[in-house]
ZADO-1210 file (C-alpha; in nm, 4 decimals, padded with zeros to 6 digits):
<atoms>
<atom x="-05.3014" y="-01.1462" z="-03.6102" code="MET" pos="1"/>
<atom x="-05.1723" y="-00.8385" z="-03.4805" code="ARG" pos="2"/>
<atom x="-04.8300" y="-00.8048" z="-03.3187" code="ARG" pos="3"/>
<atom x="-04.7611" y="-00.6797" z="-03.0018" code="PRO" pos="4"/>
<atom x="-04.5941" y="-00.3580" z="-02.9012" code="ALA" pos="5"/>
<atom x="-04.2802" y="-00.5103" z="-02.7786" code="PHE" pos="6"/>
<atom x="-04.0946" y="-00.8185" z="-02.7851" code="SER" pos="7"/>
<atom x="-03.8758" y="-01.0978" z="-02.5086" code="ILE" pos="8"/>
<atom x="-03.5567" y="-00.9828" z="-02.7181" code="VAL" pos="9"/>
<atom x="-03.5253" y="-00.7264" z="-02.9534" code="PRO" pos="10"/>
<atom x="-03.5150" y="-00.8327" z="-03.3136" code="ARG" pos="11"/>
<atom x="-03.1395" y="-00.6481" z="-03.4060" code="LYS" pos="12"/>
<atom x="-03.0130" y="-00.9442" z="-03.1078" code="LEU" pos="13"/>
<atom x="-03.2796" y="-01.2450" z="-03.2167" code="ALA" pos="14"/>
<atom x="-03.1485" y="-01.1873" z="-03.5905" code="ALA" pos="15"/>
<atom x="-02.7835" y="-01.2514" z="-03.4558" code="ARG" pos="16"/>
<atom x="-02.6337" y="-01.6311" z="-03.5023" code="PRO" pos="17"/>
<atom x="-02.5532" y="-01.8151" z="-03.2038" code="LEU" pos="18"/>
<atom x="-02.1528" y="-01.7335" z="-03.2749" code="ALA" pos="19"/>
<atom x="-02.2112" y="-01.4273" z="-03.2541" code="THR" pos="20"/>
<atom x="-02.4130" y="-01.4186" z="-02.8963" code="ILE" pos="21"/>
<atom x="-02.0941" y="-01.6178" z="-02.7776" code="LEU" pos="22"/>
<atom x="-01.8694" y="-01.3995" z="-02.8979" code="VAL" pos="23"/>
<atom x="-02.0674" y="-01.1435" z="-02.6785" code="LEU" pos="24"/>
<atom x="-02.0772" y="-01.3490" z="-02.3937" code="ALA" pos="25"/>
<atom x="-01.6900" y="-01.4010" z="-02.3813" code="LEU" pos="26"/>
<atom x="-01.6150" y="-01.0434" z="-02.4407" code="SER" pos="27"/>
<atom x="-01.8198" y="-00.8938" z="-02.1859" code="VAL" pos="28"/>
<atom x="-01.7537" y="-01.1249" z="-01.8895" code="GLY" pos="29"/>
<atom x="-01.9452" y="-01.0592" z="-01.5482" code="VAL" pos="30"/>
<atom x="-01.7948" y="-00.9284" z="-01.2069" code="THR" pos="31"/>
<atom x="-01.9306" y="-00.8609" z="-00.8773" code="ALA" pos="32"/>
<atom x="-02.0037" y="-00.5452" z="-00.7325" code="PRO" pos="33"/>
<atom x="-01.7274" y="-00.3142" z="-00.6154" code="GLN" pos="34"/>
<atom x="-01.6928" y="-00.3123" z="-00.2139" code="CYS" pos="35"/>
<atom x="-01.6655" y="-00.0158" z="-00.0151" code="VAL" pos="36"/>
<atom x="-01.3821" y="-00.0323" z="00.2032" code="GLN" pos="37"/>
<atom x="-01.3321" y="00.2711" z="00.4773" code="ALA" pos="38"/>
<atom x="-00.9721" y="00.1972" z="00.5966" code="GLY" pos="39"/>
<atom x="-00.7051" y="-00.0501" z="00.7375" code="VAL" pos="40"/>
<atom x="-00.5629" y="-00.0161" z="01.1145" code="VAL" pos="41"/>
<atom x="-00.2679" y="-00.1895" z="01.2155" code="VAL" pos="42"/>
<atom x="-00.0850" y="-00.3607" z="01.4864" code="PHE" pos="43"/>
<atom x="00.2378" y="-00.5027" z="01.5237" code="GLY" pos="44"/>
<atom x="00.6084" y="-00.4767" z="01.5123" code="ASP" pos="45"/>
<atom x="00.8811" y="-00.3697" z="01.3047" code="SER" pos="46"/>
<atom x="00.7430" y="-00.5604" z="00.9826" code="LEU" pos="47"/>
<atom x="00.4792" y="-00.3208" z="00.9930" code="SER" pos="48"/>
<atom x="00.6429" y="00.0098" z="01.1647" code="ASP" pos="49"/>
<atom x="00.5916" y="00.2982" z="00.8933" code="THR" pos="50"/>
<atom x="00.7696" y="00.5122" z="01.1203" code="GLY" pos="51"/>
<atom x="00.6147" y="00.5163" z="01.4478" code="ASN" pos="52"/>
<atom x="00.9792" y="00.4550" z="01.6104" code="VAL" pos="53"/>
<atom x="01.1396" y="00.6877" z="01.3653" code="PHE" pos="54"/>
<atom x="00.8505" y="00.9623" z="01.4561" code="ALA" pos="55"/>
<atom x="00.9559" y="00.8619" z="01.7930" code="ALA" pos="56"/>
<atom x="01.2906" y="00.9160" z="01.7840" code="SER" pos="57"/>
<atom x="01.2889" y="01.2226" z="01.6202" code="GLY" pos="58"/>
<atom x="01.4060" y="01.1154" z="01.3106" code="GLY" pos="59"/>
<atom x="01.7370" y="00.9218" z="01.4940" code="ALA" pos="60"/>
<atom x="01.6695" y="00.5887" z="01.4186" code="ALA" pos="61"/>
<atom x="01.8239" y="00.4268" z="01.1017" code="PHE" pos="62"/>
<atom x="02.0351" y="00.7249" z="01.0668" code="ALA" pos="63"/>
<atom x="02.3541" y="00.6381" z="00.8050" code="HIS" pos="64"/>
<atom x="02.7043" y="00.7605" z="00.7691" code="ALA" pos="65"/>
<atom x="02.7681" y="00.9724" z="00.5004" code="PRO" pos="66"/>
<atom x="02.9056" y="00.7743" z="00.1720" code="GLY" pos="67"/>
<atom x="02.7315" y="00.4531" z="00.1947" code="SER" pos="68"/>
<atom x="02.5463" y="00.3452" z="-00.0811" code="ARG" pos="69"/>
<atom x="02.1776" y="00.3046" z="-00.0185" code="PHE" pos="70"/>
<atom x="01.9306" y="00.2301" z="-00.2153" code="PRO" pos="71"/>
<atom x="01.5733" y="00.4785" z="-00.2467" code="SER" pos="72"/>
<atom x="01.4072" y="00.5321" z="00.0120" code="PRO" pos="73"/>
<atom x="01.6593" y="00.4428" z="00.2897" code="PRO" pos="74"/>
<atom x="01.6116" y="00.3479" z="00.6705" code="PHE" pos="75"/>
<atom x="01.5525" y="00.7361" z="00.7267" code="ALA" pos="76"/>
<atom x="01.2424" y="00.6501" z="00.5754" code="SER" pos="77"/>
<atom x="01.1652" y="00.4735" z="00.9142" code="GLY" pos="78"/>
<atom x="01.0785" y="00.1724" z="00.7745" code="VAL" pos="79"/>
<atom x="01.2725" y="-00.1808" z="00.8769" code="ALA" pos="80"/>
<atom x="01.3171" y="-00.2277" z="00.4936" code="SER" pos="81"/>
<atom x="01.4049" y="-00.0633" z="00.2368" code="ASN" pos="82"/>
<atom x="01.0941" y="00.0397" z="00.0444" code="GLY" pos="83"/>
<atom x="00.7321" y="00.0440" z="00.1067" code="VAL" pos="84"/>
<atom x="00.6019" y="-00.2450" z="00.3196" code="LEU" pos="85"/>
<atom x="00.2843" y="-00.4818" z="00.3108" code="TRP" pos="86"/>
<atom x="00.0443" y="-00.2707" z="00.4906" code="VAL" pos="87"/>
<atom x="00.0671" y="00.0237" z="00.2335" code="ASP" pos="88"/>
<atom x="00.0741" y="-00.1997" z="-00.0216" code="VAL" pos="89"/>
<atom x="-00.2608" y="-00.3743" z="00.0987" code="LEU" pos="90"/>
<atom x="-00.4162" y="-00.0357" z="00.1574" code="ALA" pos="91"/>
<atom x="-00.3071" y="00.0819" z="-00.1987" code="SER" pos="92"/>
<atom x="-00.4819" y="-00.2619" z="-00.3415" code="ARG" pos="93"/>
<atom x="-00.8191" y="-00.1968" z="-00.1563" code="LEU" pos="94"/>
<atom x="-00.7995" y="00.1673" z="-00.2894" code="GLY" pos="95"/>
<atom x="-00.7460" y="00.3177" z="00.0572" code="GLU" pos="96"/>
<atom x="-00.4650" y="00.5692" z="00.1519" code="THR" pos="97"/>
<atom x="-00.1773" y="00.4378" z="00.3400" code="PRO" pos="98"/>
<atom x="-00.2501" y="00.3678" z="00.7349" code="PRO" pos="99"/>
<atom x="00.0319" y="00.6425" z="00.8444" code="GLY" pos="100"/>
<atom x="00.2071" y="00.6054" z="01.1465" code="PRO" pos="101"/>
<atom x="-00.0126" y="00.7547" z="01.4447" code="ALA" pos="102"/>
<atom x="00.1911" y="00.9416" z="01.5945" code="LEU" pos="103"/>
<atom x="00.1355" y="01.1777" z="01.3356" code="ILE" pos="104"/>
<atom x="-00.1761" y="01.1248" z="01.2676" code="GLY" pos="105"/>
<atom x="-00.2233" y="00.7788" z="01.1253" code="GLY" pos="106"/>
<atom x="-00.3877" y="00.4617" z="01.1639" code="THR" pos="107"/>
<atom x="-00.1046" y="00.2175" z="01.1895" code="ASN" pos="108"/>
<atom x="-00.0252" y="00.1703" z="01.5714" code="TYR" pos="109"/>
<atom x="00.3111" y="-00.0681" z="01.4719" code="ALA" pos="110"/>
<atom x="00.6001" y="-00.0198" z="01.6674" code="PHE" pos="111"/>
<atom x="00.9477" y="-00.1487" z="01.5559" code="ILE" pos="112"/>
<atom x="01.0568" y="-00.4038" z="01.8818" code="GLY" pos="113"/>
<atom x="00.7068" y="-00.4310" z="01.9795" code="ALA" pos="114"/>
<atom x="00.5751" y="-00.7731" z="02.1210" code="MET" pos="115"/>
<atom x="00.2847" y="-00.8985" z="02.1447" code="THR" pos="116"/>
<atom x="00.2060" y="-00.8450" z="02.5166" code="GLY" pos="117"/>
<atom x="00.3579" y="-00.7376" z="02.8674" code="THR" pos="118"/>
<atom x="00.4962" y="-01.0433" z="03.0391" code="GLN" pos="119"/>
<atom x="00.8116" y="-00.9094" z="02.9035" code="VAL" pos="120"/>
<atom x="00.9302" y="-00.5853" z="02.8075" code="SER" pos="121"/>
<atom x="01.0704" y="-00.5290" z="02.5064" code="SER" pos="122"/>
<atom x="01.3968" y="-00.3368" z="02.5487" code="PRO" pos="123"/>
<atom x="01.3267" y="-00.0746" z="02.2772" code="PHE" pos="124"/>
<atom x="01.0826" y="00.0375" z="02.5372" code="GLY" pos="125"/>
<atom x="00.7720" y="00.0873" z="02.2899" code="VAL" pos="126"/>
<atom x="00.4180" y="-00.0369" z="02.3290" code="PRO" pos="127"/>
<atom x="00.3359" y="-00.3900" z="02.3104" code="SER" pos="128"/>
<atom x="00.0466" y="-00.4937" z="02.0875" code="MET" pos="129"/>
<atom x="-00.1841" y="-00.4771" z="02.3339" code="SER" pos="130"/>
<atom x="-00.0886" y="-00.1651" z="02.4428" code="GLU" pos="131"/>
<atom x="-00.0955" y="-00.0461" z="02.0961" code="GLN" pos="132"/>
<atom x="-00.4684" y="-00.1624" z="02.0466" code="VAL" pos="133"/>
<atom x="-00.5558" y="00.0404" z="02.3786" code="GLY" pos="134"/>
<atom x="-00.3708" y="00.3519" z="02.2380" code="LEU" pos="135"/>
<atom x="-00.6548" y="00.3045" z="01.9479" code="TYR" pos="136"/>
<atom x="-00.9466" y="00.2678" z="02.1438" code="LEU" pos="137"/>
<atom x="-00.8530" y="00.5632" z="02.3647" code="SER" pos="138"/>
<atom x="-00.8053" y="00.7566" z="02.0944" code="SER" pos="139"/>
<atom x="-01.1075" y="00.6726" z="01.9333" code="ASN" pos="140"/>
<atom x="-01.3933" y="00.6458" z="02.2119" code="ALA" pos="141"/>
<atom x="-01.3507" y="00.2668" z="02.2727" code="GLY" pos="142"/>
<atom x="-01.4955" y="00.2276" z="01.8648" code="VAL" pos="143"/>
<atom x="-01.3817" y="00.0503" z="01.6034" code="ALA" pos="144"/>
<atom x="-01.5983" y="00.1284" z="01.3350" code="PRO" pos="145"/>
<atom x="-01.6983" y="-00.1923" z="01.1642" code="PRO" pos="146"/>
<atom x="-01.6427" y="-00.1270" z="00.8167" code="ASP" pos="147"/>
<atom x="-01.2299" y="-00.0924" z="00.8756" code="ASP" pos="148"/>
<atom x="-01.0316" y="-00.3878" z="00.8164" code="ILE" pos="149"/>
<atom x="-00.7604" y="-00.4521" z="01.1596" code="PHE" pos="150"/>
<atom x="-00.4507" y="-00.6132" z="01.0421" code="ALA" pos="151"/>
<atom x="-00.2724" y="-00.7518" z="01.3253" code="LEU" pos="152"/>
<atom x="00.0850" y="-00.9704" z="01.3037" code="TRP" pos="153"/>
<atom x="00.3697" y="-00.9993" z="01.5561" code="GLY" pos="154"/>
<atom x="00.5191" y="-01.3092" z="01.7862" code="GLY" pos="155"/>
<atom x="00.8695" y="-01.2880" z="01.6680" code="ALA" pos="156"/>
<atom x="00.9943" y="-01.0300" z="01.9320" code="ASN" pos="157"/>
<atom x="00.8485" y="-01.2745" z="02.2146" code="ASP" pos="158"/>
<atom x="01.1139" y="-01.5715" z="02.0341" code="PHE" pos="159"/>
<atom x="01.3976" y="-01.2730" z="02.0195" code="PHE" pos="160"/>
<atom x="01.3402" y="-01.0517" z="02.3452" code="PHE" pos="161"/>
<atom x="01.3101" y="-01.4336" z="02.5868" code="GLY" pos="162"/>
<atom x="00.9177" y="-01.4553" z="02.5497" code="GLN" pos="163"/>
<atom x="00.9401" y="-01.8671" z="02.4339" code="PHE" pos="164"/>
<atom x="00.5923" y="-01.9430" z="02.4813" code="ASP" pos="165"/>
<atom x="00.4019" y="-01.9316" z="02.1652" code="PRO" pos="166"/>
<atom x="00.0910" y="-02.0289" z="02.3251" code="GLY" pos="167"/>
<atom x="00.1057" y="-01.7418" z="02.5406" code="LEU" pos="168"/>
<atom x="00.1677" y="-01.5028" z="02.2247" code="ALA" pos="169"/>
<atom x="-00.1284" y="-01.6119" z="02.0480" code="VAL" pos="170"/>
<atom x="-00.3154" y="-01.5495" z="02.3439" code="SER" pos="171"/>
<atom x="-00.2042" y="-01.2048" z="02.3384" code="ASN" pos="172"/>
<atom x="-00.3423" y="-01.1991" z="01.9684" code="LEU" pos="173"/>
<atom x="-00.6714" y="-01.3147" z="02.0790" code="SER" pos="174"/>
<atom x="-00.7310" y="-01.0837" z="02.3904" code="ASP" pos="175"/>
<atom x="-00.6899" y="-00.8254" z="02.0989" code="GLN" pos="176"/>
<atom x="-00.9111" y="-00.9574" z="01.8631" code="ILE" pos="177"/>
<atom x="-01.1610" y="-00.9397" z="02.1402" code="GLN" pos="178"/>
<atom x="-01.1347" y="-00.6492" z="02.3126" code="LEU" pos="179"/>
<atom x="-01.1788" y="-00.4988" z="01.9150" code="LEU" pos="180"/>
<atom x="-01.4348" y="-00.6889" z="01.8283" code="ALA" pos="181"/>
<atom x="-01.5815" y="-00.5866" z="02.1545" code="GLY" pos="182"/>
<atom x="-01.5765" y="-00.2372" z="02.0437" code="ALA" pos="183"/>
<atom x="-01.7458" y="-00.2778" z="01.7000" code="GLY" pos="184"/>
<atom x="-01.4653" y="-00.4091" z="01.4627" code="ALA" pos="185"/>
<atom x="-01.5943" y="-00.7359" z="01.2579" code="ARG" pos="186"/>
<atom x="-01.3525" y="-00.8023" z="01.0058" code="GLU" pos="187"/>
<atom x="-00.9704" y="-00.8764" z="01.0889" code="PHE" pos="188"/>
<atom x="-00.6655" y="-00.9759" z="00.8969" code="LEU" pos="189"/>
<atom x="-00.3610" y="-01.2204" z="01.0788" code="VAL" pos="190"/>
<atom x="-00.0719" y="-01.3056" z="00.9667" code="ALA" pos="191"/>
<atom x="00.1428" y="-01.5951" z="01.0929" code="ASN" pos="192"/>
<atom x="00.4836" y="-01.6541" z="01.2078" code="LEU" pos="193"/>
<atom x="00.7709" y="-01.6051" z="00.8799" code="ILE" pos="194"/>
<atom x="00.9942" y="-01.9614" z="00.9743" code="PRO" pos="195"/>
<atom x="01.2600" y="-01.7638" z="01.2158" code="LEU" pos="196"/>
<atom x="01.5119" y="-02.0032" z="01.1497" code="SER" pos="197"/>
<atom x="01.5453" y="-01.9334" z="00.7782" code="LEU" pos="198"/>
<atom x="01.6186" y="-01.5502" z="00.8987" code="THR" pos="199"/>
<atom x="01.9967" y="-01.5010" z="00.7969" code="PRO" pos="200"/>
<atom x="02.0441" y="-01.4382" z="01.1690" code="SER" pos="201"/>
<atom x="01.9279" y="-01.7794" z="01.2931" code="LEU" pos="202"/>
<atom x="02.0074" y="-01.9773" z="01.0396" code="ALA" pos="203"/>
<atom x="02.2741" y="-02.2699" z="01.0973" code="GLY" pos="204"/>
<atom x="02.3033" y="-02.1315" z="01.4418" code="THR" pos="205"/>
<atom x="02.2478" y="-02.3504" z="01.7779" code="PRO" pos="206"/>
<atom x="01.9065" y="-02.1145" z="01.8239" code="THR" pos="207"/>
<atom x="01.7645" y="-02.2652" z="01.4485" code="ALA" pos="208"/>
<atom x="01.6109" y="-02.5695" z="01.5910" code="ALA" pos="209"/>
<atom x="01.3799" y="-02.3734" z="01.8864" code="SER" pos="210"/>
<atom x="01.3079" y="-02.0790" z="01.6441" code="ALA" pos="211"/>
<atom x="01.1806" y="-02.3840" z="01.4188" code="THR" pos="212"/>
<atom x="00.9893" y="-02.5063" z="01.7052" code="ALA" pos="213"/>
<atom x="00.8650" y="-02.1625" z="01.8168" code="PHE" pos="214"/>
<atom x="00.6958" y="-02.0820" z="01.4714" code="SER" pos="215"/>
<atom x="00.5505" y="-02.4319" z="01.4020" code="HIS" pos="216"/>
<atom x="00.4036" y="-02.4200" z="01.7570" code="ALA" pos="217"/>
<atom x="00.2775" y="-02.0671" z="01.6903" code="PHE" pos="218"/>
<atom x="00.1463" y="-02.0861" z="01.3476" code="ASN" pos="219"/>
<atom x="-00.0107" y="-02.4158" z="01.4628" code="THR" pos="220"/>
<atom x="-00.1915" y="-02.2562" z="01.7729" code="THR" pos="221"/>
<atom x="-00.2518" y="-01.9094" z="01.5626" code="LEU" pos="222"/>
<atom x="-00.5063" y="-02.1501" z="01.2954" code="ALA" pos="223"/>
<atom x="-00.6991" y="-02.3052" z="01.5362" code="THR" pos="224"/>
<atom x="-00.7437" y="-02.0025" z="01.7789" code="GLU" pos="225"/>
<atom x="-00.8514" y="-01.7953" z="01.4272" code="ILE" pos="226"/>
<atom x="-01.1249" y="-02.0728" z="01.3991" code="GLY" pos="227"/>
<atom x="-01.2359" y="-02.0599" z="01.7304" code="THR" pos="228"/>
<atom x="-01.2837" y="-01.6816" z="01.7219" code="LEU" pos="229"/>
<atom x="-01.4454" y="-01.6407" z="01.4259" code="ARG" pos="230"/>
<atom x="-01.7166" y="-01.9173" z="01.5668" code="THR" pos="231"/>
<atom x="-01.7314" y="-01.7473" z="01.9231" code="ASP" pos="232"/>
<atom x="-01.7302" y="-01.3502" z="01.7656" code="LEU" pos="233"/>
<atom x="-01.9053" y="-01.4338" z="01.4446" code="ASP" pos="234"/>
<atom x="-01.6536" y="-01.1946" z="01.2976" code="VAL" pos="235"/>
<atom x="-01.4324" y="-01.2139" z="00.9523" code="THR" pos="236"/>
<atom x="-01.0934" y="-01.3169" z="00.9845" code="ILE" pos="237"/>
<atom x="-00.8817" y="-01.3500" z="00.7159" code="HIS" pos="238"/>
<atom x="-00.5527" y="-01.5571" z="00.7889" code="GLU" pos="239"/>
<atom x="-00.2315" y="-01.4227" z="00.5920" code="LEU" pos="240"/>
<atom x="-00.0438" y="-01.7603" z="00.5654" code="ASP" pos="241"/>
<atom x="00.3435" y="-01.5715" z="00.5494" code="VAL" pos="242"/>
<atom x="00.5213" y="-01.8500" z="00.6388" code="ALA" pos="243"/>
<atom x="00.3164" y="-02.1059" z="00.3417" code="GLY" pos="244"/>
<atom x="00.4524" y="-01.7766" z="00.1345" code="LEU" pos="245"/>
<atom x="00.8124" y="-01.8094" z="00.2601" code="PHE" pos="246"/>
<atom x="00.8189" y="-02.1947" z="00.1522" code="GLU" pos="247"/>
<atom x="00.7146" y="-02.1230" z="-00.1872" code="GLU" pos="248"/>
<atom x="00.9645" y="-01.8118" z="-00.2436" code="VAL" pos="249"/>
<atom x="01.2116" y="-02.0465" z="-00.0701" code="SER" pos="250"/>
<atom x="01.1967" y="-02.3536" z="-00.2648" code="SER" pos="251"/>
<atom x="01.1605" y="-02.1719" z="-00.5921" code="ASP" pos="252"/>
<atom x="01.2864" y="-01.8409" z="-00.5984" code="PRO" pos="253"/>
<atom x="01.3436" y="-01.7698" z="-00.9222" code="ALA" pos="254"/>
<atom x="00.9343" y="-01.8056" z="-00.9495" code="ALA" pos="255"/>
<atom x="00.9379" y="-01.4789" z="-00.7835" code="PHE" pos="256"/>
<atom x="01.2355" y="-01.3023" z="-00.9211" code="GLY" pos="257"/>
<atom x="01.4832" y="-01.3622" z="-00.6525" code="PHE" pos="258"/>
<atom x="01.8266" y="-01.4616" z="-00.6495" code="THR" pos="259"/>
<atom x="01.9315" y="-01.5258" z="-00.2992" code="ASN" pos="260"/>
<atom x="01.7444" y="-01.6163" z="00.0120" code="THR" pos="261"/>
<atom x="02.0279" y="-01.6892" z="00.2019" code="VAL" pos="262"/>
<atom x="02.2330" y="-01.3477" z="00.3045" code="ASP" pos="263"/>
<atom x="02.1001" y="-01.0133" z="00.3430" code="PRO" pos="264"/>
<atom x="02.0962" y="-00.7673" z="00.1354" code="ALA" pos="265"/>
<atom x="02.2156" y="-00.4898" z="00.3779" code="LEU" pos="266"/>
<atom x="02.5325" y="-00.5314" z="00.5742" code="HIS" pos="267"/>
<atom x="02.5923" y="-00.3027" z="00.8845" code="VAL" pos="268"/>
<atom x="02.8859" y="-00.1934" z="01.0913" code="GLU" pos="269"/>
<atom x="02.8484" y="-00.2657" z="01.4551" code="LEU" pos="270"/>
<atom x="03.1441" y="-00.1474" z="01.5915" code="SER" pos="271"/>
<atom x="03.0598" y="00.2473" z="01.6094" code="THR" pos="272"/>
<atom x="02.8398" y="00.3646" z="01.8320" code="SER" pos="273"/>
<atom x="02.4365" y="00.3637" z="01.8113" code="ILE" pos="274"/>
<atom x="02.2829" y="00.5598" z="01.6417" code="PRO" pos="275"/>
<atom x="02.5475" y="00.5926" z="01.3613" code="ILE" pos="276"/>
<atom x="02.6196" y="00.2371" z="01.1819" code="PHE" pos="277"/>
<atom x="02.8475" y="00.2294" z="00.8726" code="PRO" pos="278"/>
<atom x="02.6537" y="00.0281" z="00.5539" code="TYR" pos="279"/>
<atom x="02.7056" y="-00.1655" z="00.2776" code="ASP" pos="280"/>
<atom x="02.3921" y="-00.2586" z="00.0415" code="VAL" pos="281"/>
<atom x="02.4506" y="-00.4882" z="-00.2630" code="VAL" pos="282"/>
<atom x="02.3848" y="-00.3577" z="-00.5746" code="GLY" pos="283"/>
<atom x="02.0229" y="-00.5858" z="-00.6232" code="ASN" pos="284"/>
<atom x="01.8411" y="-00.5792" z="-00.3890" code="PRO" pos="285"/>
<atom x="01.5078" y="-00.6668" z="-00.5212" code="ASP" pos="286"/>
<atom x="01.6447" y="-00.9989" z="-00.5756" code="GLU" pos="287"/>
<atom x="01.6969" y="-01.0666" z="-00.2105" code="TYR" pos="288"/>
<atom x="01.4542" y="-01.2176" z="00.0265" code="LEU" pos="289"/>
<atom x="01.6133" y="-01.0741" z="00.3566" code="TRP" pos="290"/>
<atom x="01.7202" y="-00.7097" z="00.4135" code="TRP" pos="291"/>
<atom x="01.9206" y="-00.7453" z="00.6970" code="ASP" pos="292"/>
<atom x="01.9452" y="-01.0386" z="00.9533" code="GLY" pos="293"/>
<atom x="01.5577" y="-01.0197" z="01.0459" code="VAL" pos="294"/>
<atom x="01.3400" y="-00.8643" z="00.8018" code="HIS" pos="295"/>
<atom x="01.2472" y="-00.8636" z="00.4430" code="PRO" pos="296"/>
<atom x="01.3161" y="-00.7005" z="00.1872" code="THR" pos="297"/>
<atom x="01.0766" y="-00.4287" z="00.0383" code="ALA" pos="298"/>
<atom x="01.0207" y="-00.6738" z="-00.3012" code="ALA" pos="299"/>
<atom x="00.8955" y="-00.9369" z="-00.0452" code="VAL" pos="300"/>
<atom x="00.7402" y="-00.6810" z="00.1812" code="GLN" pos="301"/>
<atom x="00.5752" y="-00.6259" z="-00.1915" code="SER" pos="302"/>
<atom x="00.4578" y="-01.0046" z="-00.1919" code="LEU" pos="303"/>
<atom x="00.3202" y="-01.0200" z="00.1354" code="ILE" pos="304"/>
<atom x="00.0786" y="-00.7357" z="00.0412" code="GLY" pos="305"/>
<atom x="-00.0500" y="-00.8526" z="-00.2513" code="GLU" pos="306"/>
<atom x="-00.1160" y="-01.1673" z="-00.0913" code="ARG" pos="307"/>
<atom x="-00.3009" y="-00.9744" z="00.1161" code="ALA" pos="308"/>
<atom x="-00.5154" y="-00.8159" z="-00.0859" code="ALA" pos="309"/>
<atom x="-00.6130" y="-01.1136" z="-00.2773" code="ALA" pos="310"/>
<atom x="-00.7511" y="-01.2676" z="00.0440" code="LEU" pos="311"/>
<atom x="-00.8996" y="-00.9519" z="00.1602" code="VAL" pos="312"/>
<atom x="-01.0775" y="-00.8167" z="-00.1440" code="ARG" pos="313"/>
<atom x="-01.0376" y="-01.1312" z="-00.3920" code="PRO" pos="314"/>
<atom x="-01.0663" y="-01.0107" z="-00.7884" code="VAL" pos="315"/>
<atom x="-01.3788" y="-01.1432" z="-00.9446" code="PRO" pos="316"/>
<atom x="-01.3250" y="-01.4145" z="-01.2092" code="GLU" pos="317"/>
<atom x="-01.5024" y="-01.3539" z="-01.5003" code="PRO" pos="318"/>
<atom x="-01.8302" y="-01.5406" z="-01.5465" code="ALA" pos="319"/>
<atom x="-01.7469" y="-01.8848" z="-01.7560" code="SER" pos="320"/>
<atom x="-01.8317" y="-01.8870" z="-02.1095" code="ALA" pos="321"/>
<atom x="-02.0100" y="-02.2355" z="-01.9696" code="ALA" pos="322"/>
<atom x="-02.2793" y="-02.0746" z="-01.8209" code="ILE" pos="323"/>
<atom x="-02.3946" y="-01.9123" z="-02.1646" code="TRP" pos="324"/>
<atom x="-02.4163" y="-02.2258" z="-02.3025" code="ILE" pos="325"/>
<atom x="-02.7815" y="-02.3278" z="-02.1723" code="PRO" pos="326"/>
<atom x="-02.8642" y="-02.0123" z="-02.2400" code="VAL" pos="327"/>
<atom x="-02.8147" y="-02.0197" z="-02.6307" code="ALA" pos="328"/>
<atom x="-02.9402" y="-02.3371" z="-02.6245" code="LEU" pos="329"/>
<atom x="-03.2818" y="-02.2458" z="-02.5119" code="ILE" pos="330"/>
<atom x="-03.2724" y="-01.9309" z="-02.7349" code="TYR" pos="331"/>
<atom x="-03.2176" y="-02.1597" z="-03.0198" code="ILE" pos="332"/>
<atom x="-03.5223" y="-02.3376" z="-02.9538" code="ILE" pos="333"/>
<atom x="-03.7237" y="-02.0744" z="-02.8434" code="LEU" pos="334"/>
<atom x="-03.6536" y="-01.9199" z="-03.2019" code="VAL" pos="335"/>
<atom x="-03.7686" y="-02.2598" z="-03.3583" code="ARG" pos="336"/>
<atom x="-04.0490" y="-02.2169" z="-03.1657" code="ARG" pos="337"/>
<atom x="-04.1239" y="-01.8864" z="-03.3041" code="ARG" pos="338"/>
<atom x="-04.1988" y="-01.7665" z="-02.9281" code="LEU" pos="339"/>
<atom x="-03.9637" y="-01.4455" z="-02.9239" code="PHE" pos="340"/>
<atom x="-04.2455" y="-01.2560" z="-03.0651" code="VAL" pos="341"/>
<atom x="-04.5761" y="-01.2848" z="-02.8458" code="LEU" pos="342"/>
<atom x="-04.8603" y="-01.2733" z="-03.0838" code="ARG" pos="343"/>
<atom x="-05.2445" y="-01.2554" z="-03.0382" code="VAL" pos="344"/>
</atoms>
């Protein structure tokens, strides 16, 4: 009998024992192809603003008193924290350029002090999230590219500034998502609220109970609305559970590297005229949950960004070695039956 010019399995591999094949299977693994992401567009408040208020104020926002201890970067970097915010961590993990402030040409439209809508004016006089979406669409010819991710996080300032209806805040966010989807957006990342009663400014105060009620109602209503929008709009909406993350950290801070989940790392003396406030900072701010009375530290912002990135683009798991066992068994059977080499 003549041997054919080819075989189903190369002879060198066919001659290897089963143990060798399993070792190869374990060492190689299988991963999914990488997804291409065009960019991140951001709408929100101080938890996401990477410099719009700073740019609008000509750098006056967060001016600091000379000689005070302050970590790098300081408030003068334009963020309401002591370092990089979650949106930049998200963009970095997705392999994208950080979405810089829209006022200097970026795609981050968030403003410190922004509310979700225009029903109650922000005391800072900044664009609400509804107005931010309008600004974005007007500057992009009414088009929201389907390959971009649209991140929305807001609602806390509604409570802080007197808009106490969580349903209205969620309705505003829903309207924004629908408007963007109508303009072409297909993928969204929407974060729920930090438990407001945990913030140093509200914890233990008479307002804490109403803050808890607002946060809970907002998050519950938002989750329901997201489910409805997914179906009605046929879009992808990733729900970033910030509330759950804060509960995890608060229940076991040491697991996340924190030693203080109650006090702010930044202490500001408000007795002088704005915008110059003398302040002091603890020596280990990265071990603190809170940067000031309402904003988390950069360490927490980084955790949020990592959670967001894992939600948007989960890391593909290596294929389990178990999937190779049936292959190996078939291989053994074929070898025993001498079917690897076709014969004429």
